[in-house]
C-alpha positions as CSV (number, residue, x, y, z in Angstrom):
1,M,85.6,62.4,241.5
2,N,88.9,65.0,241.1
3,Y,91.3,64.5,238.5
4,G,94.8,65.3,238.3
5,R,98.4,65.6,236.8
6,L,100.1,62.5,235.9
7,G,103.3,63.3,238.1
8,S,102.8,66.5,239.0
9,P,104.3,68.0,242.1
10,E,101.1,69.8,242.9
11,S,97.6,70.5,241.8
12,I,96.9,73.8,240.0
13,P,93.5,75.9,239.9
14,S,91.7,76.0,236.4
15,V,91.3,78.8,234.7
16,T,87.2,79.3,234.4
17,D,85.5,82.9,233.9
18,I,87.6,86.7,232.8
19,P,84.2,88.8,232.5
20,F,85.1,92.4,230.9
21,R,83.0,95.7,231.4
22,S,83.6,99.2,230.6
23,E,83.0,103.0,231.9
24,R,84.6,102.9,234.8
25,R,83.0,99.7,236.1
26,A,84.5,96.5,237.4
27,L,86.3,94.6,235.6
28,G,87.1,91.3,237.7
29,D,88.8,88.2,237.8
30,D,86.7,86.8,240.9
31,A,88.3,83.3,241.3
32,H,88.2,80.6,244.0
33,R,90.7,78.4,244.7
34,N,88.7,76.1,246.1
35,R,85.9,75.9,243.0
36,R,89.0,76.5,240.7
37,R,87.5,79.4,239.7
38,R,88.7,81.9,237.8
39,R,87.4,85.9,237.0
40,L,87.8,88.8,235.2
41,F,86.1,92.1,234.7
42,L,87.5,94.3,231.5
43,V,86.2,97.6,232.7
44,G,86.6,100.6,230.8
45,L,89.1,100.2,228.3
46,F,88.4,101.3,225.0
47,C,90.7,98.8,223.2
48,A,92.7,96.0,225.4
49,L,94.4,92.5,224.9
50,F,93.9,89.9,227.2
51,L,95.5,86.9,226.2
52,V,94.2,83.8,228.8
53,A,93.6,80.1,227.9
54,G,90.8,78.8,229.8
55,G,90.5,75.0,228.2
56,A,93.8,73.9,226.3
57,A,95.4,72.2,223.8
58,A,97.9,69.4,223.4
59,A,100.4,67.7,220.6
60,F,102.3,64.5,220.8
61,L,101.6,62.1,223.1
62,A,104.6,60.1,224.2
63,G,104.4,56.1,223.5
64,W,103.0,53.9,225.9
65,G,105.8,52.1,227.5
66,G,105.4,48.4,226.5
67,G,107.9,45.6,227.1
68,R,111.4,46.2,226.5
69,E,113.2,44.1,224.2
70,G,113.5,40.2,225.1
71,T,110.7,41.1,228.2
72,S,107.8,39.2,227.6
73,V,104.8,41.1,229.6
74,P,102.2,39.6,231.0
75,T,99.1,40.8,229.5
76,T,95.5,40.4,230.2
77,I,92.6,40.8,227.5
78,H,88.9,41.5,228.6
79,S,86.4,41.6,227.2
80,P,84.2,45.0,227.1
81,S,81.1,45.0,229.2
82,K,77.7,45.9,227.3
83,A,78.1,49.4,229.4
84,V,81.2,49.8,227.7
85,S,80.1,49.0,224.2
86,R,77.2,50.7,224.7
87,A,78.7,54.2,225.3
88,C,82.0,52.9,222.8
89,G,79.3,52.6,220.1
90,M,78.2,55.7,220.3
91,T,81.3,57.7,220.2
92,R,82.8,59.0,217.1
93,F,86.1,56.5,217.2
94,P,84.9,53.6,218.3
95,S,87.3,51.3,218.7
96,L,89.4,53.2,220.0
97,C,87.2,53.7,223.0
98,V,87.0,50.3,223.7
99,S,90.5,49.9,223.0
100,S,91.0,53.0,225.5
101,L,89.1,52.4,228.2
102,L,90.1,47.8,227.8
103,N,93.3,49.5,229.8
104,F,92.4,51.5,232.4
105,P,91.7,50.0,235.9
106,G,88.0,49.7,236.4
107,A,86.9,50.3,233.1
108,V,85.7,47.0,232.9
109,D,83.3,46.2,235.6
110,A,81.9,50.2,235.2
111,G,78.5,51.3,234.8
112,E,77.0,54.0,232.0
113,K,78.1,57.0,234.9
114,D,81.3,55.7,236.4
115,L,82.3,55.9,232.7
116,V,82.5,59.6,232.5
117,H,84.5,59.5,235.3
118,L,87.1,57.2,233.8
119,S,86.6,58.2,230.0
120,V,87.9,61.8,231.5
121,S,90.5,60.4,234.3
122,M,91.9,58.3,231.2
123,T,92.3,60.9,229.4
124,L,93.7,63.2,231.2
125,Q,96.6,60.8,232.3
126,R,97.3,60.5,227.8
127,V,97.1,64.4,228.1
128,S,99.8,64.1,230.9
129,R,101.6,61.8,229.4
130,A,101.7,63.8,225.9
131,F,102.8,67.0,227.9
132,Y,105.3,65.4,230.1
133,G,107.3,64.4,226.4
134,A,106.6,67.0,224.1
135,S,108.5,69.7,226.9
136,A,111.2,66.4,226.7
137,I,112.3,68.5,222.6
138,A,112.1,72.0,224.0
139,N,115.8,72.3,223.6
140,V,115.8,71.5,219.7
141,H,116.5,73.5,217.3
142,M,113.7,75.3,215.4
143,D,112.9,78.2,213.1
144,T,111.0,81.3,214.8
145,R,108.0,80.0,213.6
146,L,107.7,76.5,214.3
147,R,109.0,77.5,217.9
148,T,106.3,79.7,218.2
149,A,104.3,76.8,217.7
150,Y,105.1,74.8,219.6
151,E,105.2,77.0,222.4
152,D,101.4,77.6,221.8
153,C,101.0,73.8,222.2
154,I,103.2,73.4,225.1
155,E,101.1,76.8,226.7
156,L,97.7,74.9,225.4
157,L,98.3,71.1,226.6
158,D,99.5,72.3,230.2
159,D,96.4,74.5,230.6
160,S,94.4,71.2,229.1
161,I,95.7,69.1,232.4
162,D,93.8,71.3,234.4
163,H,91.0,72.5,232.9
164,L,90.0,68.9,230.8
165,S,86.6,69.5,229.1
166,R,85.0,70.7,226.1
167,A,87.5,72.9,225.2
168,A,90.3,70.9,225.2
169,L,89.3,69.8,221.9
170,T,89.0,73.5,220.1
171,N,92.4,73.5,221.6
172,H,93.9,70.3,220.2
173,D,92.8,71.8,217.0
174,T,94.3,75.5,217.9
175,C,97.5,73.2,217.8
176,T,97.2,71.6,214.9
177,E,96.0,74.7,213.1
178,G,99.2,76.8,214.4
179,L,101.5,73.3,213.3
180,S,100.2,73.4,209.9
181,G,101.9,76.6,208.3
182,A,105.6,75.4,210.2
183,T,108.4,73.6,209.0
184,G,110.5,71.4,211.1
185,G,111.1,67.7,210.5
186,Y,111.5,66.1,213.8
187,V,109.5,68.2,216.0
188,K,106.4,68.7,213.9
189,D,106.5,65.2,212.8
190,Q,106.9,63.6,216.8
191,M,103.6,66.2,217.3
192,V,101.2,65.9,214.9
193,A,101.9,62.0,214.7
194,H,100.2,61.3,217.8
195,L,98.1,64.2,218.1
196,R,95.3,62.6,216.8
197,D,94.6,60.4,219.0
198,L,94.8,62.6,222.2
199,S,92.0,64.4,220.0
200,E,90.2,61.4,219.2
201,L,90.3,60.5,223.3
202,V,88.5,63.7,224.4
203,S,85.9,63.7,221.7
204,N,85.2,60.5,223.0
205,C,85.0,61.8,226.2
206,L,82.3,64.3,225.0
207,A,80.1,61.6,223.2
208,I,80.3,59.6,226.8
209,F,79.2,62.3,228.8
210,S,76.8,62.9,226.1
211,I,74.8,59.5,226.6
212,T,75.2,60.0,229.7
213,S,73.0,63.4,230.0
214,K,70.6,62.3,227.1
215,N,67.4,62.9,228.8
216,K,68.9,65.3,231.9
217,E,69.2,69.3,231.7
218,R,72.6,70.3,230.2
219,R,75.1,71.3,233.0
220,L,78.7,71.6,232.0
221,M,79.6,73.3,234.9
222,S,78.3,74.1,238.0
223,S,77.7,78.1,238.2
224,G,77.2,78.2,241.7
225,S,74.0,80.1,241.8
226,E,71.3,77.8,242.6
227,A,71.1,79.2,246.4
228,G,71.0,82.1,248.0
229,G,68.4,84.2,246.8
230,G,69.2,87.8,245.0
231,P,71.4,88.7,242.1
232,F,74.8,87.1,243.2
233,P,75.9,83.4,243.2
234,V,76.2,81.9,246.6
235,W,80.6,81.6,246.1
236,M,80.6,85.0,245.8
237,N,81.6,87.0,249.2
238,R,80.1,90.0,251.0
239,R,83.1,91.9,250.5
240,D,82.9,91.4,246.4
241,R,79.2,91.8,246.5
242,R,79.8,95.4,248.0
243,L,82.6,96.0,245.1
244,L,80.2,95.5,242.4
245,Q,77.3,97.8,244.1
246,V,79.3,100.8,244.1
247,P,80.4,103.4,241.8
248,A,83.2,102.5,239.9
249,G,85.1,105.5,240.6
250,T,85.5,105.4,243.6
251,I,86.9,101.3,244.0
252,P,90.4,101.7,245.9
253,A,92.7,100.5,243.6
254,D,96.2,98.0,244.1
255,I,98.2,99.4,241.7
256,V,98.2,102.8,239.4
257,V,99.2,102.3,235.6
258,S,100.1,105.3,234.0
259,K,102.2,106.6,230.8
260,D,103.2,109.9,232.0
261,G,105.1,108.1,235.5
262,N,102.5,109.4,237.8
263,G,101.2,105.6,238.4
264,T,102.8,102.4,240.2
265,F,103.9,102.2,237.1
266,T,104.4,103.0,233.4
267,T,103.2,99.8,231.7
268,I,100.3,97.4,231.9
269,E,102.3,94.1,231.9
270,E,105.0,95.0,235.0
271,A,101.2,95.9,236.8
272,V,99.9,92.2,235.6
273,K,103.7,90.5,236.9
274,A,103.4,92.2,240.1
275,A,100.0,91.0,240.8
276,P,99.9,88.8,243.3
277,E,99.4,84.8,241.8
278,Y,96.0,82.8,243.2
279,S,94.8,86.0,245.3
280,S,92.3,85.0,247.8
281,R,90.6,89.1,247.6
282,R,90.2,91.5,244.2
283,F,93.7,92.8,243.4
284,I,93.0,95.6,241.2
285,I,94.7,97.4,238.6
286,Y,93.5,101.0,237.3
287,I,95.0,101.9,234.1
288,R,94.2,105.3,233.7
289,A,94.1,106.9,230.1
290,G,96.3,106.5,227.2
291,R,97.6,104.1,224.9
292,Y,99.4,101.4,226.0
293,D,101.6,100.0,223.2
294,E,101.6,96.2,224.3
295,N,100.6,92.4,223.9
296,I,99.1,91.8,227.4
297,K,98.9,88.3,228.5
298,V,97.2,87.8,232.0
299,G,97.7,84.1,232.9
300,R,95.7,81.5,235.1
301,K,97.7,81.8,237.7
302,K,96.6,85.8,238.1
303,T,93.5,85.2,239.4
304,N,91.0,87.6,241.2
305,L,92.5,91.1,239.2
306,M,89.6,93.5,238.5
307,F,91.3,96.2,236.4
308,V,89.7,99.1,236.0
309,G,89.7,101.9,232.8
310,D,88.9,105.2,232.0
311,G,86.4,104.2,228.9
312,K,85.9,104.0,225.8
313,G,88.9,106.0,223.6
314,K,90.6,107.1,226.6
315,T,91.9,103.5,228.2
316,I,93.7,101.9,224.9
317,I,95.8,99.2,224.2
318,A,97.6,98.4,220.9
319,G,99.9,95.7,219.5
320,A,101.4,95.3,216.3
321,R,101.2,91.0,216.0
322,S,100.6,89.9,213.1
323,V,100.7,86.0,210.9
324,F,103.1,87.9,208.3
325,D,105.8,88.3,211.3
326,N,105.7,84.6,212.0
327,F,103.9,84.5,215.0
328,T,100.5,81.9,214.7
329,T,97.1,83.4,214.9
330,F,96.7,82.5,218.0
331,H,100.0,84.4,219.5
332,T,99.1,87.2,218.0
333,A,96.5,88.7,219.9
334,T,96.3,92.5,220.4
335,F,93.5,94.8,221.2
336,E,93.8,97.5,218.5
337,L,95.8,97.2,214.9
338,G,96.4,99.9,212.9
339,W,96.6,98.5,209.8
340,P,95.0,96.2,207.4
341,G,97.9,94.5,205.4
342,K,99.5,91.6,207.5
343,H,97.0,89.3,207.2
344,Q,95.8,87.4,210.3
345,A,95.5,89.4,213.4
346,V,93.9,89.0,216.2
347,A,93.2,91.8,218.3
348,L,91.8,90.1,221.4
349,R,91.9,86.5,222.5
350,V,89.8,85.8,225.1
351,G,89.8,81.2,226.0
352,A,87.7,81.6,229.6
353,D,84.0,80.3,230.7
354,H,82.0,83.2,231.9
355,A,84.0,85.8,230.0
356,V,81.7,89.3,229.0
357,V,82.9,91.7,227.1
358,Y,80.4,95.3,227.9
359,R,80.7,98.4,226.5
360,C,84.0,98.2,224.1
361,N,85.2,98.6,221.0
362,V,87.5,95.5,219.3
363,I,88.9,97.2,215.9
364,G,91.1,95.2,214.1
365,Y,91.2,93.7,209.9
366,Q,91.6,89.7,209.5
367,D,90.7,87.4,212.8
368,T,89.7,90.9,214.8
369,L,88.2,88.6,217.7
370,Y,89.2,85.5,218.2
371,V,86.1,84.1,220.7
372,H,88.4,80.1,221.4
373,S,86.6,78.0,223.9
374,Q,84.3,78.1,226.8
375,R,81.4,80.6,226.8
376,Q,81.0,84.6,226.4
377,F,78.9,86.7,226.2
378,F,79.3,90.6,224.1
379,R,77.5,93.3,225.6
380,E,77.3,96.6,223.4
381,C,80.3,96.6,222.0
382,D,82.1,98.1,218.6
383,I,84.1,95.3,216.4
384,Y,85.9,95.8,213.4
385,G,87.1,94.0,210.5
386,T,87.5,92.1,206.9
387,V,87.8,88.8,207.1
388,D,86.6,86.0,209.3
389,F,86.6,88.9,212.4
390,I,84.5,86.8,214.6
391,F,85.9,83.8,214.8
392,G,86.9,80.3,216.9
393,N,84.9,77.7,219.1
394,A,83.4,79.8,222.2
395,A,79.4,79.2,223.1
396,V,79.1,82.9,222.9
397,V,76.0,84.9,222.5
398,L,76.6,88.6,220.8
399,Q,74.1,91.4,222.0
400,N,73.1,94.4,221.2
401,C,76.5,94.6,219.1
402,S,77.4,96.8,215.8
403,I,79.9,94.7,213.5
404,Y,81.0,97.0,211.0
405,S,82.7,95.4,208.2
406,R,85.9,97.2,206.7
407,K,87.7,98.0,203.8
408,P,89.2,94.6,202.8
409,M,92.5,93.9,200.9
410,D,92.7,93.1,197.5
411,L,90.8,90.3,195.8
412,Q,89.8,89.6,199.6
413,K,85.8,89.2,201.0
414,N,84.1,90.5,203.5
415,T,83.1,87.3,206.1
416,I,82.1,88.0,209.2
417,T,81.9,85.0,210.9
418,A,83.7,81.8,210.8
419,Q,82.9,79.2,213.5
420,N,85.2,76.3,214.0
421,R,83.2,73.5,215.8
422,K,84.8,70.0,214.9
423,D,83.0,67.6,216.9
424,P,78.9,67.4,217.2
425,N,79.1,67.0,220.6
426,Q,80.0,70.1,221.3
427,N,77.5,73.2,222.3
428,T,79.7,75.2,220.8
429,G,78.1,78.1,217.8
430,I,78.5,81.9,217.5
431,S,74.8,83.9,218.6
432,I,74.4,88.1,217.6
433,H,71.1,89.0,219.0
434,A,69.9,92.0,218.9
435,S,72.2,93.3,216.7
436,R,73.4,95.7,213.8
437,I,75.3,94.6,210.9
438,L,77.3,97.8,208.6
439,A,79.8,99.0,206.6
440,A,82.6,100.8,207.7
441,A,83.3,104.3,206.2
442,D,86.4,102.9,204.5
443,L,84.3,100.5,202.7
444,L,81.2,102.8,202.3
445,N,83.4,104.9,200.5
446,C,84.7,102.5,198.1
447,T,81.3,101.7,196.5
448,K,79.1,103.9,194.5
449,G,76.1,103.8,197.2
450,T,74.7,103.9,201.4
451,T,72.3,101.7,202.4
452,P,70.8,102.1,206.5
453,P,72.2,99.7,208.6
454,S,70.5,96.1,208.8
455,S,70.2,93.7,211.3
456,A,71.6,90.7,209.4
457,G,73.4,92.5,206.6
458,H,72.8,92.2,202.9
459,G,75.5,89.4,202.3
460,S,75.2,85.6,202.6
461,S,77.5,82.9,204.0
462,T,80.6,81.5,201.8
463,P,81.9,78.1,201.9
464,W,85.3,77.9,203.2
465,N,86.8,75.3,201.2
466,A,84.4,74.2,198.3
467,T,81.6,71.8,200.2
468,F,83.2,71.0,203.3
469,A,81.2,71.1,206.3
470,L,77.7,72.3,204.3
471,D,75.9,68.9,205.4
472,T,76.8,69.4,208.5
473,L,76.7,73.3,209.8
474,Y,73.7,75.3,211.1
475,Y,73.3,78.5,210.0
476,G,69.7,79.8,211.1
477,E,68.0,83.3,211.0
478,Y,65.4,84.3,212.9
479,M,62.8,88.0,212.1
480,N,65.7,90.2,211.1
481,Y,65.1,92.8,209.9
482,G,66.4,95.9,207.0
483,P,68.0,96.3,203.7
484,G,69.4,93.1,204.1
485,A,67.1,90.8,206.0
486,A,65.6,89.4,203.2
487,V,65.8,85.9,202.5
488,G,65.5,84.8,198.6
489,K,69.1,85.6,197.7
490,R,70.4,83.3,201.0
491,V,73.1,80.1,200.4
492,T,71.1,76.9,199.7
493,W,73.3,75.0,201.5
494,P,71.3,72.0,203.7
495,G,72.5,73.4,206.6
496,F,71.0,77.2,205.8
497,R,67.6,77.5,207.7
498,V,64.8,80.8,208.4
499,I,63.2,79.6,212.1
500,T,60.1,80.4,212.2
501,V,59.0,79.3,216.0
502,P,60.5,81.0,218.9
503,E,61.2,78.0,220.6
504,E,64.3,77.0,217.9
505,A,65.1,80.7,218.1
506,S,65.2,80.2,221.9
507,K,67.7,77.6,221.8
508,F,70.5,80.6,221.2
509,T,70.0,82.5,223.5
510,V,72.1,84.0,226.5
511,A,69.5,81.7,228.8
512,Q,69.9,78.3,227.0
513,F,73.1,78.8,224.7
514,I,75.1,79.8,227.6
515,Y,73.0,79.7,231.1
516,G,73.9,83.2,231.7
517,S,70.9,83.7,233.7
518,S,72.6,81.9,236.2
519,W,75.8,83.6,236.0
520,L,75.6,87.3,234.3
521,P,73.8,88.6,237.6
522,S,76.9,89.1,239.4
523,T,79.3,90.6,237.1
524,G,76.9,93.6,237.2
525,V,76.7,93.9,233.5
526,A,73.3,94.3,231.3
527,F,71.6,91.7,228.7
528,L,68.6,90.3,227.6
529,A,67.9,86.0,229.1
530,G,65.3,85.2,226.0
531,L,64.6,86.8,222.5
532,S,63.8,90.3,221.8
533,T,60.3,91.4,222.5
């Protein structure tokens, strides 16, 4: 069944993939419009910013019309079928589930499998109404902070229509978080008042899908690698396969970016703007060594892009946005920030499916790496920060990475991860595998002594807000080693556990957690599919 926009004149392919790579290897954005995919490989960039919304968020649900005053509108009252009652009874919001489905054509007589499609179609209709309703108040006066939050919501809601999946609920939450810090009377009230039903509808979609696939292998999105043999998926054509097999230095570039003016453009932003939309082949942008002070956003229409840099410490993309400057956290993303004193400032935000970040340094302070949504893989990366510096609601595996805690601001504590799942039917989380947790030089210099590196660090977990989520979280450790690996001083929360059997630990590996064995081979990035041996 195809899902589309309500009232939209055309169908726009959704963003799915943004893999990254380093050391003059290919960073590619591999998209085939007929499969509604998008891939982007970042190679050889020491620091880089890519704002890509893969799933999406929503706010402001326009009211359902109803009859005009004084006009009698005939209605038909249906009783829910057994399938509807059973499916909705397993959701978090059963009353809304029943009422919304009964008012949607075809739901009364639908079976459980059909209810999955119908619930998505119905939710898409509501999201579309919300988008067009919210867009109508764009000209209302707003201060800078509210305007930024409003534009985030519009962008995320627009993306939701194209890619309504597990990421939609994550981005509804992102929209709400952005609005929470803003003041704005009418606009804020209109946006917030209707967001709740929309988030609940998406939650119900997830629950209904979970019910129907309970006894099946869960595969949220087709990877396309089931047939054809070899390391490449069937959707990858011969030219792209050859492109990934040749040395990166021999790849011909369509655009060259150079600070000294000896290229096609002097800024990356110009190169991205010049790249074609919905390209049917890979479009290669080579970025020569240098520091590029830019905030780069690669939109979903810029498909099949490949970025190639000159390596770590050579090609650097930096920016200076922060929450202190009236940007939302979602909108601060850049790749490197040079100072700690402005609170939340994202270095890299990734919200695309099948995203790969390979041999890159991601440097910041608070909120460094925003693993926003979808399936992601980080390999051999160095990540620096102070507070919640790996956060978001993606399904992400960090493998063979080094994670450095830096000296925080006064009265702050070092906290590495802050996972943001709010719905039990989302299969998201942060898995740190075969990696090291260390103190950065500035943190070591302010302590009395030093300790060797550890696979688990010395810290434990800190509650976000009193006892919030302590009963429902899942925090596990498996075969960690080093000075900080002893679990005797860990928290005693109900959700904390020391994993003792490999079968449970395997659920968080590349193969099972992000289904990486089906799509990572096509990127050329090394990975370990199972547990370390």
